[in-house]
Structure formats: structure tokens, C-alpha cells
N, C-alpha and C positions, 0 to 999 in steps of 0.2 A: 529305434529298433529296444523290443522290451526283451528280457526274461523265458519270460510267459510264450512269446511271438517265436523267440527263437527256438525254445526246446519242443513246442508243439510241430516245427517246422514250417512255419507261414511270416517265418519274414523276410520271406524272398528272395534267401543265400540259399547256394545250392552245392552239398556237401558232401563229397563219395562216406558213407556207410548211415546216411541217413535217408532211409527211401519214403518217409511220408504218409499221408495217408489220404484212400481214395475219396472222393466224392457219399457217401454212407455210409462210409467205413465207421467203424468206431475209433472213436479219437480218447487217449490217455489224458488223464491228469498229470497236473504237473509233476506230483509227487512220484508218478507210477513213470511218469519219462522221466524221472532223476536217476530215479531207481533200478531201471531198465523193468520191469514187472507190466505183466501183459496189459494190459490192450499194446501196450509199447512194443514199437519193433527196430530200438536198438539198442545201444551196450550201456548203462547209466554211468552219468557222469560220479568222478572220482573225487576223494578231498586231497586237494595237494599242502594243503594250508587252510587256514583257519578262515580265509577271503576269498580263498583263488579255490576254483573247483577243472579237472578236464576229461574229455570224451576220453576213451580208450580206444576207439575208433579213429579217431578224426584231431589233426592237432588244429583243438579248437578250446583255450581256455577259458574260460569266465574270470575274474575277478569281482568283487565288490567293495565297493569303496564306503570308511564309516568314518561320518564327523567326530569331532571331540567328544560328543556322549557317547559312540558307539553304534548310533546308530546308520543302518544302511542309506549309502542317501544317492549310486547312484553305480552302476553296474559298467563294466569291459571286459569284453567280446574281442579277440584278435584271432585273426584267419588268414591265412599267407603274404603276412607283414604289415597287413591294415586293423585296425582296432576302429573299434565302434562303442558309443558312449551311450550311455540310455540314462536318462534321469529316472528317480523314483516315481511311479505315479502314484498320488496321495488317495 
């Protein structure tokens, strides 16, 4: 699972409040989804801390893990008591 697939609703998760996009419908960019801008059809993610973001519609925090150099190396998303880790793609 990647952040891109998670916020584009193509990660295979069913989450209330995220309707997804029909075939042939305009799909928003990652930044449009994160900021809730059209054509995104969901609310924006909000900052909880420097490395943690959350949705105002679903209990779906997203946390970015940094190494000693301050570089993001992975992401952890939690839903329903389960956590999914995704390594950074280079």
C-alpha cells in the first residue's frame, strides 16, 4: 500500500466517506485529494503533527516515519485497529 494508492482510493480499502471515482471520471492529483480540491470528492487530510495527518471523515491517521537524516522512509496508516506499513518507493 502506498500513500498515492490510499488517497486515490485504489489501495483496495473500503472506508466510509471515500466514494472513489468511476471509470472515465476525472481523477484528482495527490495534492488535490490531500487538500480536498476539485475534482476530489472527499474532505482534506489535516495535520496532527509534523509527521501525522488525519481525515476529518474517517478514523484514518497517516504517519510518516523519518530516518536520522530527517528523510521519510516509510508510511504507516491505521484503520480499525490494524496498521499498514508502506516503504518509500525510490
